[in-house]
PDB file of N, H, CA, C and O in Angstrom:
ATOM      1  N   MET A   1     -59.057 -58.132 114.806  1.00  0.00           N
ATOM      2  CA  MET A   1     -59.382 -56.844 115.386  1.00  0.00           C
ATOM      3  C   MET A   1     -59.056 -55.725 114.407  1.00  0.00           C
ATOM      4  O   MET A   1     -59.852 -54.801 114.239  1.00  0.00           O
ATOM      5  N   THR A   2     -57.906 -55.794 113.763  1.00  0.00           N
ATOM      6  H   THR A   2     -57.260 -56.545 113.899  1.00  0.00           H
ATOM      7  CA  THR A   2     -57.542 -54.759 112.795  1.00  0.00           C
ATOM      8  C   THR A   2     -58.546 -54.713 111.650  1.00  0.00           C
ATOM      9  O   THR A   2     -58.919 -53.634 111.188  1.00  0.00           O
ATOM     10  N   ILE A   3     -58.983 -55.884 111.193  1.00  0.00           N
ATOM     11  H   ILE A   3     -58.680 -56.760 111.568  1.00  0.00           H
ATOM     12  CA  ILE A   3     -59.952 -55.926 110.104  1.00  0.00           C
ATOM     13  C   ILE A   3     -61.259 -55.259 110.534  1.00  0.00           C
ATOM     14  O   ILE A   3     -61.852 -54.492 109.775  1.00  0.00           O
ATOM     15  N   LEU A   4     -61.698 -55.556 111.749  1.00  0.00           N
ATOM     16  H   LEU A   4     -61.217 -56.179 112.365  1.00  0.00           H
ATOM     17  CA  LEU A   4     -62.937 -54.944 112.235  1.00  0.00           C
ATOM     18  C   LEU A   4     -62.795 -53.432 112.324  1.00  0.00           C
ATOM     19  O   LEU A   4     -63.696 -52.693 111.927  1.00  0.00           O
ATOM     20  N   ALA A   5     -61.677 -52.980 112.839  1.00  0.00           N
ATOM     21  H   ALA A   5     -60.945 -53.581 113.161  1.00  0.00           H
ATOM     22  CA  ALA A   5     -61.464 -51.540 112.974  1.00  0.00           C
ATOM     23  C   ALA A   5     -61.410 -50.879 111.600  1.00  0.00           C
ATOM     24  O   ALA A   5     -61.993 -49.814 111.395  1.00  0.00           O
ATOM     25  N   THR A   6     -60.708 -51.512 110.661  1.00  0.00           N
ATOM     26  H   THR A   6     -60.234 -52.377 110.828  1.00  0.00           H
ATOM     27  CA  THR A   6     -60.616 -50.961 109.315  1.00  0.00           C
ATOM     28  C   THR A   6     -61.982 -50.961 108.644  1.00  0.00           C
ATOM     29  O   THR A   6     -62.362 -49.987 107.996  1.00  0.00           O
ATOM     30  N   GLY A   7     -62.713 -52.050 108.801  1.00  0.00           N
ATOM     31  H   GLY A   7     -62.404 -52.842 109.328  1.00  0.00           H
ATOM     32  CA  GLY A   7     -64.053 -52.132 108.229  1.00  0.00           C
ATOM     33  C   GLY A   7     -64.971 -51.074 108.794  1.00  0.00           C
ATOM     34  O   GLY A   7     -65.749 -50.464 108.061  1.00  0.00           O
ATOM     35  N   ALA A   8     -64.885 -50.852 110.098  1.00  0.00           N
ATOM     36  H   ALA A   8     -64.252 -51.347 110.693  1.00  0.00           H
ATOM     37  CA  ALA A   8     -65.720 -49.834 110.728  1.00  0.00           C
ATOM     38  C   ALA A   8     -65.364 -48.454 110.204  1.00  0.00           C
ATOM     39  O   ALA A   8     -66.240 -47.622 109.967  1.00  0.00           O
ATOM     40  N   THR A   9     -64.063 -48.216 110.022  1.00  0.00           N
ATOM     41  H   THR A   9     -63.351 -48.892 110.214  1.00  0.00           H
ATOM     42  CA  THR A   9     -63.625 -46.921 109.513  1.00  0.00           C
ATOM     43  C   THR A   9     -64.108 -46.727 108.076  1.00  0.00           C
ATOM     44  O   THR A   9     -64.633 -45.668 107.735  1.00  0.00           O
ATOM     45  N   VAL A  10     -63.933 -47.730 107.250  1.00  0.00           N
ATOM     46  H   VAL A  10     -63.506 -48.591 107.527  1.00  0.00           H
ATOM     47  CA  VAL A  10     -64.369 -47.631 105.858  1.00  0.00           C
ATOM     48  C   VAL A  10     -65.883 -47.462 105.807  1.00  0.00           C
ATOM     49  O   VAL A  10     -66.385 -46.599 105.088  1.00  0.00           O
ATOM     50  N   GLY A  11     -66.618 -48.286 106.571  1.00  0.00           N
ATOM     51  H   GLY A  11     -66.210 -48.987 107.155  1.00  0.00           H
ATOM     52  CA  GLY A  11     -68.075 -48.188 106.609  1.00  0.00           C
ATOM     53  C   GLY A  11     -68.520 -46.838 107.131  1.00  0.00           C
ATOM     54  O   GLY A  11     -69.451 -46.235 106.597  1.00  0.00           O
ATOM     55  N   GLY A  12     -67.853 -46.361 108.179  1.00  0.00           N
ATOM     56  H   GLY A  12     -67.096 -46.851 108.612  1.00  0.00           H
ATOM     57  CA  GLY A  12     -68.175 -45.056 108.736  1.00  0.00           C
ATOM     58  C   GLY A  12     -67.928 -43.941 107.734  1.00  0.00           C
ATOM     59  O   GLY A  12     -68.683 -42.972 107.665  1.00  0.00           O
ATOM     60  N   TYR A  13     -66.867 -44.089 106.961  1.00  0.00           N
ATOM     61  H   TYR A  13     -66.253 -44.877 107.016  1.00  0.00           H
ATOM     62  CA  TYR A  13     -66.544 -43.088 105.944  1.00  0.00           C
ATOM     63  C   TYR A  13     -67.635 -43.038 104.882  1.00  0.00           C
ATOM     64  O   TYR A  13     -68.056 -41.958 104.465  1.00  0.00           O
ATOM     65  N   VAL A  14     -68.093 -44.216 104.444  1.00  0.00           N
ATOM     66  H   VAL A  14     -67.751 -45.093 104.782  1.00  0.00           H
ATOM     67  CA  VAL A  14     -69.137 -44.276 103.420  1.00  0.00           C
ATOM     68  C   VAL A  14     -70.426 -43.660 103.948  1.00  0.00           C
ATOM     69  O   VAL A  14     -71.076 -42.881 103.253  1.00  0.00           O
ATOM     70  N   ILE A  15     -70.792 -44.007 105.169  1.00  0.00           N
ATOM     71  H   ILE A  15     -70.264 -44.640 105.734  1.00  0.00           H
ATOM     72  CA  ILE A  15     -72.003 -43.452 105.765  1.00  0.00           C
ATOM     73  C   ILE A  15     -71.872 -41.937 105.900  1.00  0.00           C
ATOM     74  O   ILE A  15     -72.818 -41.203 105.616  1.00  0.00           O
ATOM     75  N   GLU A  16     -70.712 -41.474 106.329  1.00  0.00           N
ATOM     76  H   GLU A  16     -69.943 -42.070 106.560  1.00  0.00           H
ATOM     77  CA  GLU A  16     -70.494 -40.029 106.480  1.00  0.00           C
ATOM     78  C   GLU A  16     -70.626 -39.314 105.142  1.00  0.00           C
ATOM     79  O   GLU A  16     -71.203 -38.229 105.076  1.00  0.00           O
ATOM     80  N   GLN A  17     -70.101 -39.906 104.077  1.00  0.00           N
ATOM     81  H   GLN A  17     -69.632 -40.788 104.130  1.00  0.00           H
ATOM     82  CA  GLN A  17     -70.209 -39.294 102.753  1.00  0.00           C
ATOM     83  C   GLN A  17     -71.658 -39.220 102.291  1.00  0.00           C
ATOM     84  O   GLN A  17     -72.072 -38.219 101.708  1.00  0.00           O
ATOM     85  N   ILE A  18     -72.432 -40.275 102.546  1.00  0.00           N
ATOM     86  H   ILE A  18     -72.095 -41.089 103.020  1.00  0.00           H
ATOM     87  CA  ILE A  18     -73.854 -40.273 102.190  1.00  0.00           C
ATOM     88  C   ILE A  18     -74.592 -39.212 102.991  1.00  0.00           C
ATOM     89  O   ILE A  18     -75.402 -38.464 102.443  1.00  0.00           O
ATOM     90  N   MET A  19     -74.311 -39.145 104.303  1.00  0.00           N
ATOM     91  H   MET A  19     -73.653 -39.753 104.749  1.00  0.00           H
ATOM     92  CA  MET A  19     -74.955 -38.140 105.139  1.00  0.00           C
ATOM     93  C   MET A  19     -74.602 -36.740 104.657  1.00  0.00           C
ATOM     94  O   MET A  19     -75.470 -35.869 104.604  1.00  0.00           O
ATOM     95  N   GLN A  20     -73.348 -36.514 104.308  1.00  0.00           N
ATOM     96  H   GLN A  20     -72.643 -37.222 104.351  1.00  0.00           H
ATOM     97  CA  GLN A  20     -72.918 -35.196 103.844  1.00  0.00           C
ATOM     98  C   GLN A  20     -73.669 -34.814 102.575  1.00  0.00           C
ATOM     99  O   GLN A  20     -74.132 -33.679 102.457  1.00  0.00           O
ATOM    100  N   LYS A  21     -73.801 -35.730 101.630  1.00  0.00           N
ATOM    101  H   LYS A  21     -73.426 -36.651 101.726  1.00  0.00           H
ATOM    102  CA  LYS A  21     -74.524 -35.435 100.388  1.00  0.00           C
ATOM    103  C   LYS A  21     -75.986 -35.125 100.682  1.00  0.00           C
ATOM    104  O   LYS A  21     -76.554 -34.205 100.094  1.00  0.00           O
ATOM    105  N   ASN A  22     -76.603 -35.889 101.595  1.00  0.00           N
ATOM    106  H   ASN A  22     -76.141 -36.636 102.074  1.00  0.00           H
ATOM    107  CA  ASN A  22     -78.000 -35.626 101.962  1.00  0.00           C
ATOM    108  C   ASN A  22     -78.149 -34.247 102.585  1.00  0.00           C
ATOM    109  O   ASN A  22     -79.090 -33.518 102.274  1.00  0.00           O
ATOM    110  N   ILE A  23     -77.221 -33.891 103.463  1.00  0.00           N
ATOM    111  H   ILE A  23     -76.456 -34.484 103.715  1.00  0.00           H
ATOM    112  CA  ILE A  23     -77.260 -32.582 104.118  1.00  0.00           C
ATOM    113  C   ILE A  23     -77.135 -31.474 103.079  1.00  0.00           C
ATOM    114  O   ILE A  23     -77.850 -30.474 103.143  1.00  0.00           O
ATOM    115  N   GLU A  24     -76.238 -31.650 102.134  1.00  0.00           N
ATOM    116  H   GLU A  24     -75.658 -32.462 102.082  1.00  0.00           H
ATOM    117  CA  GLU A  24     -76.007 -30.622 101.119  1.00  0.00           C
ATOM    118  C   GLU A  24     -77.214 -30.447 100.206  1.00  0.00           C
ATOM    119  O   GLU A  24     -77.382 -29.388  99.601  1.00  0.00           O
ATOM    120  N   ASN A  25     -78.056 -31.473 100.098  1.00  0.00           N
ATOM    121  H   ASN A  25     -77.919 -32.334 100.589  1.00  0.00           H
ATOM    122  CA  ASN A  25     -79.218 -31.415  99.216  1.00  0.00           C
ATOM    123  C   ASN A  25     -80.502 -31.020  99.939  1.00  0.00           C
ATOM    124  O   ASN A  25     -81.588 -31.151  99.374  1.00  0.00           O
ATOM    125  N   GLU A  26     -80.399 -30.543 101.168  1.00  0.00           N
ATOM    126  H   GLU A  26     -79.517 -30.436 101.627  1.00  0.00           H
ATOM    127  CA  GLU A  26     -81.575 -30.158 101.950  1.00  0.00           C
ATOM    128  C   GLU A  26     -82.088 -28.776 101.602  1.00  0.00           C
ATOM    129  O   GLU A  26     -83.134 -28.370 102.108  1.00  0.00           O
ATOM    130  N   GLY A  27     -81.390 -28.046 100.762  1.00  0.00           N
ATOM    131  H   GLY A  27     -80.540 -28.375 100.351  1.00  0.00           H
ATOM    132  CA  GLY A  27     -81.844 -26.735 100.362  1.00  0.00           C
ATOM    133  C   GLY A  27     -81.263 -25.592 101.180  1.00  0.00           C
ATOM    134  O   GLY A  27     -81.623 -24.434 100.965  1.00  0.00           O
ATOM    135  N   ILE A  28     -80.373 -25.899 102.115  1.00  0.00           N
ATOM    136  H   ILE A  28     -80.081 -26.839 102.290  1.00  0.00           H
ATOM    137  CA  ILE A  28     -79.701 -24.828 102.846  1.00  0.00           C
ATOM    138  C   ILE A  28     -78.252 -24.764 102.364  1.00  0.00           C
ATOM    139  O   ILE A  28     -77.750 -25.689 101.725  1.00  0.00           O
ATOM    140  N   ASP A  29     -77.612 -23.677 102.679  1.00  0.00           N
ATOM    141  H   ASP A  29     -78.020 -22.926 103.198  1.00  0.00           H
ATOM    142  CA  ASP A  29     -76.221 -23.480 102.287  1.00  0.00           C
ATOM    143  C   ASP A  29     -75.386 -24.679 102.742  1.00  0.00           C
ATOM    144  O   ASP A  29     -75.380 -25.005 103.929  1.00  0.00           O
ATOM    145  N   PRO A  30     -74.684 -25.341 101.820  1.00  0.00           N
ATOM    146  CA  PRO A  30     -73.886 -26.510 102.185  1.00  0.00           C
ATOM    147  C   PRO A  30     -72.833 -26.220 103.254  1.00  0.00           C
ATOM    148  O   PRO A  30     -72.497 -27.105 104.040  1.00  0.00           O
ATOM    149  N   VAL A  31     -72.310 -24.995 103.292  1.00  0.00           N
ATOM    150  H   VAL A  31     -72.584 -24.276 102.653  1.00  0.00           H
ATOM    151  CA  VAL A  31     -71.325 -24.634 104.312  1.00  0.00           C
ATOM    152  C   VAL A  31     -71.987 -24.621 105.689  1.00  0.00           C
ATOM    153  O   VAL A  31     -71.443 -25.171 106.647  1.00  0.00           O
ATOM    154  N   ILE A  32     -73.168 -23.989 105.788  1.00  0.00           N
ATOM    155  H   ILE A  32     -73.610 -23.542 105.010  1.00  0.00           H
ATOM    156  CA  ILE A  32     -73.896 -23.965 107.059  1.00  0.00           C
ATOM    157  C   ILE A  32     -74.257 -25.386 107.471  1.00  0.00           C
ATOM    158  O   ILE A  32     -74.097 -25.759 108.634  1.00  0.00           O
ATOM    159  N   ALA A  33     -74.746 -26.179 106.519  1.00  0.00           N
ATOM    160  H   ALA A  33     -74.876 -25.876 105.575  1.00  0.00           H
ATOM    161  CA  ALA A  33     -75.122 -27.568 106.823  1.00  0.00           C
ATOM    162  C   ALA A  33     -73.932 -28.356 107.349  1.00  0.00           C
ATOM    163  O   ALA A  33     -74.074 -29.142 108.286  1.00  0.00           O
ATOM    164  N   THR A  34     -72.772 -28.155 106.763  1.00  0.00           N
ATOM    165  H   THR A  34     -72.657 -27.516 106.002  1.00  0.00           H
ATOM    166  CA  THR A  34     -71.570 -28.871 107.196  1.00  0.00           C
ATOM    167  C   THR A  34     -71.130 -28.404 108.577  1.00  0.00           C
ATOM    168  O   THR A  34     -70.738 -29.220 109.411  1.00  0.00           O
ATOM    169  N   ILE A  35     -71.191 -27.104 108.824  1.00  0.00           N
ATOM    170  H   ILE A  35     -71.509 -26.441 108.147  1.00  0.00           H
ATOM    171  CA  ILE A  35     -70.835 -26.580 110.149  1.00  0.00           C
ATOM    172  C   ILE A  35     -71.743 -27.184 111.215  1.00  0.00           C
ATOM    173  O   ILE A  35     -71.274 -27.617 112.267  1.00  0.00           O
ATOM    174  N   VAL A  36     -73.046 -27.211 110.936  1.00  0.00           N
ATOM    175  H   VAL A  36     -73.427 -26.859 110.081  1.00  0.00           H
ATOM    176  CA  VAL A  36     -73.996 -27.783 111.893  1.00  0.00           C
ATOM    177  C   VAL A  36     -73.690 -29.258 112.134  1.00  0.00           C
ATOM    178  O   VAL A  36     -73.688 -29.709 113.279  1.00  0.00           O
ATOM    179  N   ARG A  37     -73.430 -30.016 111.061  1.00  0.00           N
ATOM    180  H   ARG A  37     -73.431 -29.650 110.131  1.00  0.00           H
ATOM    181  CA  ARG A  37     -73.126 -31.441 111.216  1.00  0.00           C
ATOM    182  C   ARG A  37     -71.882 -31.653 112.059  1.00  0.00           C
ATOM    183  O   ARG A  37     -71.861 -32.519 112.933  1.00  0.00           O
ATOM    184  N   LEU A  38     -70.841 -30.865 111.800  1.00  0.00           N
ATOM    185  H   LEU A  38     -70.858 -30.161 111.089  1.00  0.00           H
ATOM    186  CA  LEU A  38     -69.597 -31.025 112.549  1.00  0.00           C
ATOM    187  C   LEU A  38     -69.777 -30.659 114.025  1.00  0.00           C
ATOM    188  O   LEU A  38     -69.217 -31.319 114.900  1.00  0.00           O
ATOM    189  N   VAL A  39     -70.549 -29.621 114.300  1.00  0.00           N
ATOM    190  H   VAL A  39     -71.004 -29.084 113.589  1.00  0.00           H
ATOM    191  CA  VAL A  39     -70.803 -29.235 115.693  1.00  0.00           C
ATOM    192  C   VAL A  39     -71.601 -30.316 116.410  1.00  0.00           C
ATOM    193  O   VAL A  39     -71.299 -30.663 117.551  1.00  0.00           O
ATOM    194  N   VAL A  40     -72.616 -30.847 115.740  1.00  0.00           N
ATOM    195  H   VAL A  40     -72.861 -30.565 114.812  1.00  0.00           H
ATOM    196  CA  VAL A  40     -73.413 -31.915 116.346  1.00  0.00           C
ATOM    197  C   VAL A  40     -72.539 -33.141 116.602  1.00  0.00           C
ATOM    198  O   VAL A  40     -72.644 -33.770 117.655  1.00  0.00           O
ATOM    199  N   ASP A  41     -71.682 -33.481 115.649  1.00  0.00           N
ATOM    200  H   ASP A  41     -71.597 -32.970 114.794  1.00  0.00           H
ATOM    201  CA  ASP A  41     -70.739 -34.587 115.865  1.00  0.00           C
ATOM    202  C   ASP A  41     -69.878 -34.333 117.100  1.00  0.00           C
ATOM    203  O   ASP A  41     -69.656 -35.234 117.909  1.00  0.00           O
ATOM    204  N   GLY A  42     -69.395 -33.093 117.237  1.00  0.00           N
ATOM    205  H   GLY A  42     -69.575 -32.361 116.580  1.00  0.00           H
ATOM    206  CA  GLY A  42     -68.558 -32.736 118.384  1.00  0.00           C
ATOM    207  C   GLY A  42     -69.313 -32.803 119.699  1.00  0.00           C
ATOM    208  O   GLY A  42     -68.778 -33.280 120.700  1.00  0.00           O
ATOM    209  N   LEU A  43     -70.558 -32.327 119.705  1.00  0.00           N
ATOM    210  H   LEU A  43     -70.993 -31.940 118.892  1.00  0.00           H
ATOM    211  CA  LEU A  43     -71.386 -32.426 120.918  1.00  0.00           C
ATOM    212  C   LEU A  43     -71.574 -33.886 121.318  1.00  0.00           C
ATOM    213  O   LEU A  43     -71.423 -34.261 122.481  1.00  0.00           O
ATOM    214  N   TRP A  44     -71.908 -34.693 120.319  1.00  0.00           N
ATOM    215  H   TRP A  44     -72.031 -34.389 119.375  1.00  0.00           H
ATOM    216  CA  TRP A  44     -72.139 -36.116 120.581  1.00  0.00           C
ATOM    217  C   TRP A  44     -70.878 -36.776 121.143  1.00  0.00           C
ATOM    218  O   TRP A  44     -70.943 -37.495 122.140  1.00  0.00           O
ATOM    219  N   LEU A  45     -69.741 -36.534 120.507  1.00  0.00           N
ATOM    220  H   LEU A  45     -69.688 -35.949 119.698  1.00  0.00           H
ATOM    221  CA  LEU A  45     -68.491 -37.142 120.973  1.00  0.00           C
ATOM    222  C   LEU A  45     -68.111 -36.665 122.374  1.00  0.00           C
ATOM    223  O   LEU A  45     -67.659 -37.458 123.200  1.00  0.00           O
ATOM    224  N   SER A  46     -68.294 -35.370 122.644  1.00  0.00           N
ATOM    225  H   SER A  46     -68.662 -34.725 121.973  1.00  0.00           H
ATOM    226  CA  SER A  46     -67.937 -34.868 123.974  1.00  0.00           C
ATOM    227  C   SER A  46     -68.815 -35.510 125.047  1.00  0.00           C
ATOM    228  O   SER A  46     -68.352 -35.774 126.156  1.00  0.00           O
ATOM    229  N   GLU A  47     -70.082 -35.760 124.715  1.00  0.00           N
ATOM    230  H   GLU A  47     -70.458 -35.546 123.813  1.00  0.00           H
ATOM    231  CA  GLU A  47     -70.968 -36.416 125.683  1.00  0.00           C
ATOM    232  C   GLU A  47     -70.598 -37.890 125.863  1.00  0.00           C
ATOM    233  O   GLU A  47     -70.610 -38.408 126.980  1.00  0.00           O
ATOM    234  N   ILE A  48     -70.273 -38.553 124.767  1.00  0.00           N
ATOM    235  H   ILE A  48     -70.264 -38.133 123.860  1.00  0.00           H
ATOM    236  CA  ILE A  48     -69.889 -39.971 124.838  1.00  0.00           C
ATOM    237  C   ILE A  48     -68.595 -40.133 125.631  1.00  0.00           C
ATOM    238  O   ILE A  48     -68.475 -41.042 126.452  1.00  0.00           O
ATOM    239  N   LEU A  49     -67.633 -39.254 125.384  1.00  0.00           N
ATOM    240  H   LEU A  49     -67.730 -38.516 124.717  1.00  0.00           H
ATOM    241  CA  LEU A  49     -66.326 -39.356 126.042  1.00  0.00           C
ATOM    242  C   LEU A  49     -66.297 -38.687 127.413  1.00  0.00           C
ATOM    243  O   LEU A  49     -65.348 -38.866 128.176  1.00  0.00           O
ATOM    244  N   GLY A  50     -67.331 -37.921 127.721  1.00  0.00           N
ATOM    245  H   GLY A  50     -68.101 -37.775 127.100  1.00  0.00           H
ATOM    246  CA  GLY A  50     -67.394 -37.259 129.026  1.00  0.00           C
ATOM    247  C   GLY A  50     -66.383 -36.137 129.185  1.00  0.00           C
ATOM    248  O   GLY A  50     -65.884 -35.888 130.282  1.00  0.00           O
ATOM    249  N   VAL A  51     -66.081 -35.457 128.077  1.00  0.00           N
ATOM    250  H   VAL A  51     -66.486 -35.659 127.185  1.00  0.00           H
ATOM    251  CA  VAL A  51     -65.146 -34.329 128.137  1.00  0.00           C
ATOM    252  C   VAL A  51     -65.841 -33.069 127.648  1.00  0.00           C
ATOM    253  O   VAL A  51     -66.677 -33.123 126.746  1.00  0.00           O
ATOM    254  N   GLY A  52     -65.498 -31.951 128.235  1.00  0.00           N
ATOM    255  H   GLY A  52     -64.819 -31.907 128.968  1.00  0.00           H
ATOM    256  CA  GLY A  52     -66.057 -30.683 127.797  1.00  0.00           C
ATOM    257  C   GLY A  52     -67.562 -30.590 127.932  1.00  0.00           C
ATOM    258  O   GLY A  52     -68.228 -29.968 127.104  1.00  0.00           O
ATOM    259  N   ASP A  53     -68.105 -31.210 128.978  1.00  0.00           N
ATOM    260  H   ASP A  53     -67.564 -31.715 129.651  1.00  0.00           H
ATOM    261  CA  ASP A  53     -69.551 -31.182 129.161  1.00  0.00           C
ATOM    262  C   ASP A  53     -70.068 -29.757 129.301  1.00  0.00           C
ATOM    263  O   ASP A  53     -69.463 -28.925 129.977  1.00  0.00           O
ATOM    264  N   LEU A  54     -71.186 -29.494 128.658  1.00  0.00           N
ATOM    265  H   LEU A  54     -71.678 -30.171 128.109  1.00  0.00           H
ATOM    266  CA  LEU A  54     -71.859 -28.212 128.787  1.00  0.00           C
ATOM    267  C   LEU A  54     -72.952 -28.342 129.835  1.00  0.00           C
ATOM    268  O   LEU A  54     -73.550 -29.406 129.990  1.00  0.00           O
ATOM    269  N   ASP A  55     -73.209 -27.255 130.552  1.00  0.00           N
ATOM    270  H   ASP A  55     -72.723 -26.390 130.425  1.00  0.00           H
ATOM    271  CA  ASP A  55     -74.351 -27.335 131.457  1.00  0.00           C
ATOM    272  C   ASP A  55     -75.611 -27.379 130.598  1.00  0.00           C
ATOM    273  O   ASP A  55     -75.595 -26.950 129.444  1.00  0.00           O
ATOM    274  N   SER A  56     -76.683 -27.888 131.151  1.00  0.00           N
ATOM    275  H   SER A  56     -76.696 -28.236 132.088  1.00  0.00           H
ATOM    276  CA  SER A  56     -77.883 -28.156 130.358  1.00  0.00           C
ATOM    277  C   SER A  56     -78.458 -26.906 129.705  1.00  0.00           C
ATOM    278  O   SER A  56     -78.978 -26.977 128.592  1.00  0.00           O
ATOM    279  N   GLU A  57     -78.373 -25.770 130.377  1.00  0.00           N
ATOM    280  H   GLU A  57     -77.951 -25.713 131.282  1.00  0.00           H
ATOM    281  CA  GLU A  57     -78.906 -24.523 129.815  1.00  0.00           C
ATOM    282  C   GLU A  57     -78.122 -24.103 128.572  1.00  0.00           C
ATOM    283  O   GLU A  57     -78.711 -23.743 127.553  1.00  0.00           O
ATOM    284  N   LEU A  58     -76.799 -24.151 128.658  1.00  0.00           N
ATOM    285  H   LEU A  58     -76.320 -24.444 129.485  1.00  0.00           H
ATOM    286  CA  LEU A  58     -75.966 -23.776 127.517  1.00  0.00           C
ATOM    287  C   LEU A  58     -76.148 -24.771 126.374  1.00  0.00           C
ATOM    288  O   LEU A  58     -76.236 -24.373 125.212  1.00  0.00           O
ATOM    289  N   ARG A  59     -76.205 -26.052 126.698  1.00  0.00           N
ATOM    290  H   ARG A  59     -76.134 -26.375 127.642  1.00  0.00           H
ATOM    291  CA  ARG A  59     -76.397 -27.090 125.679  1.00  0.00           C
ATOM    292  C   ARG A  59     -77.692 -26.843 124.916  1.00  0.00           C
ATOM    293  O   ARG A  59     -77.717 -26.937 123.689  1.00  0.00           O
ATOM    294  N   GLU A  60     -78.755 -26.531 125.627  1.00  0.00           N
ATOM    295  H   GLU A  60     -78.735 -26.455 126.623  1.00  0.00           H
ATOM    296  CA  GLU A  60     -80.046 -26.273 125.003  1.00  0.00           C
ATOM    297  C   GLU A  60     -79.974 -25.044 124.093  1.00  0.00           C
ATOM    298  O   GLU A  60     -80.537 -25.048 122.998  1.00  0.00           O
ATOM    299  N   LYS A  61     -79.284 -24.000 124.543  1.00  0.00           N
ATOM    300  H   LYS A  61     -78.827 -23.997 125.432  1.00  0.00           H
ATOM    301  CA  LYS A  61     -79.130 -22.797 123.731  1.00  0.00           C
ATOM    302  C   LYS A  61     -78.341 -23.087 122.455  1.00  0.00           C
ATOM    303  O   LYS A  61     -78.685 -22.597 121.380  1.00  0.00           O
ATOM    304  N   VAL A  62     -77.283 -23.886 122.582  1.00  0.00           N
ATOM    305  H   VAL A  62     -77.003 -24.284 123.456  1.00  0.00           H
ATOM    306  CA  VAL A  62     -76.467 -24.245 121.417  1.00  0.00           C
ATOM    307  C   VAL A  62     -77.320 -25.014 120.411  1.00  0.00           C
ATOM    308  O   VAL A  62     -77.282 -24.719 119.216  1.00  0.00           O
ATOM    309  N   ILE A  63     -78.073 -25.980 120.873  1.00  0.00           N
ATOM    310  H   ILE A  63     -78.104 -26.220 121.844  1.00  0.00           H
ATOM    311  CA  ILE A  63     -78.903 -26.786 119.973  1.00  0.00           C
ATOM    312  C   ILE A  63     -79.968 -25.921 119.306  1.00  0.00           C
ATOM    313  O   ILE A  63     -80.206 -26.061 118.106  1.00  0.00           O
ATOM    314  N   LYS A  64     -80.613 -25.029 120.058  1.00  0.00           N
ATOM    315  H   LYS A  64     -80.420 -24.916 121.032  1.00  0.00           H
ATOM    316  CA  LYS A  64     -81.619 -24.142 119.465  1.00  0.00           C
ATOM    317  C   LYS A  64     -80.988 -23.249 118.395  1.00  0.00           C
ATOM    318  O   LYS A  64     -81.593 -22.995 117.354  1.00  0.00           O
ATOM    319  N   HIS A  65     -79.773 -22.779 118.658  1.00  0.00           N
ATOM    320  H   HIS A  65     -79.281 -22.986 119.504  1.00  0.00           H
ATOM    321  CA  HIS A  65     -79.099 -21.926 117.694  1.00  0.00           C
ATOM    322  C   HIS A  65     -78.747 -22.728 116.427  1.00  0.00           C
ATOM    323  O   HIS A  65     -78.878 -22.218 115.314  1.00  0.00           O
ATOM    324  N   LEU A  66     -78.311 -23.953 116.597  1.00  0.00           N
ATOM    325  H   LEU A  66     -78.204 -24.366 117.502  1.00  0.00           H
ATOM    326  CA  LEU A  66     -78.005 -24.802 115.444  1.00  0.00           C
ATOM    327  C   LEU A  66     -79.253 -25.016 114.590  1.00  0.00           C
ATOM    328  O   LEU A  66     -79.192 -24.965 113.361  1.00  0.00           O
ATOM    329  N   ILE A  67     -80.370 -25.253 115.246  1.00  0.00           N
ATOM    330  H   ILE A  67     -80.419 -25.294 116.244  1.00  0.00           H
ATOM    331  CA  ILE A  67     -81.623 -25.444 114.519  1.00  0.00           C
ATOM    332  C   ILE A  67     -81.978 -24.164 113.759  1.00  0.00           C
ATOM    333  O   ILE A  67     -82.397 -24.223 112.603  1.00  0.00           O
ATOM    334  N   MET A  68     -81.809 -23.006 114.408  1.00  0.00           N
ATOM    335  H   MET A  68     -81.468 -22.957 115.347  1.00  0.00           H
ATOM    336  CA  MET A  68     -82.082 -21.726 113.735  1.00  0.00           C
ATOM    337  C   MET A  68     -81.182 -21.553 112.512  1.00  0.00           C
ATOM    338  O   MET A  68     -81.613 -21.018 111.491  1.00  0.00           O
ATOM    339  N   MET A  69     -79.942 -22.002 112.616  1.00  0.00           N
ATOM    340  H   MET A  69     -79.591 -22.437 113.445  1.00  0.00           H
ATOM    341  CA  MET A  69     -79.014 -21.875 111.487  1.00  0.00           C
ATOM    342  C   MET A  69     -79.486 -22.666 110.276  1.00  0.00           C
ATOM    343  O   MET A  69     -79.190 -22.294 109.141  1.00  0.00           O
ATOM    344  N   THR A  70     -80.208 -23.739 110.501  1.00  0.00           N
ATOM    345  H   THR A  70     -80.449 -24.041 111.423  1.00  0.00           H
ATOM    346  CA  THR A  70     -80.671 -24.562 109.373  1.00  0.00           C
ATOM    347  C   THR A  70     -81.935 -24.000 108.740  1.00  0.00           C
ATOM    348  O   THR A  70     -82.360 -24.465 107.683  1.00  0.00           O
ATOM    349  N   ARG A  71     -82.539 -23.001 109.380  1.00  0.00           N
ATOM    350  H   ARG A  71     -82.193 -22.622 110.238  1.00  0.00           H
ATOM    351  CA  ARG A  71     -83.807 -22.449 108.857  1.00  0.00           C
ATOM    352  C   ARG A  71     -83.633 -21.097 108.184  1.00  0.00           C
ATOM    353  O   ARG A  71     -84.616 -20.494 107.755  1.00  0.00           O
ATOM    354  N   THR A  72     -82.420 -20.619 108.085  1.00  0.00           N
ATOM    355  H   THR A  72     -81.621 -21.110 108.433  1.00  0.00           H
ATOM    356  CA  THR A  72     -82.210 -19.310 107.461  1.00  0.00           C
ATOM    357  C   THR A  72     -81.773 -19.436 106.025  1.00  0.00           C
ATOM    358  O   THR A  72     -81.555 -18.426 105.356  1.00  0.00           O
TER     359      THR A  72
END
């Protein structure tokens, strides 16, 4: 079990680093790209864990705003 958990963490770290590099090379400010990625990660985790749920209207507004941030 420890090996699986460690492997998942190491694998997850490698995937996260690749994703971060791809995001930074999309042509938008790397800081904005990182903020958007971290917020999306947080939204996903809150939904998976069932904590801090947003009502659907607010969630939609947040996502639209994140998308707008990637286009400026």
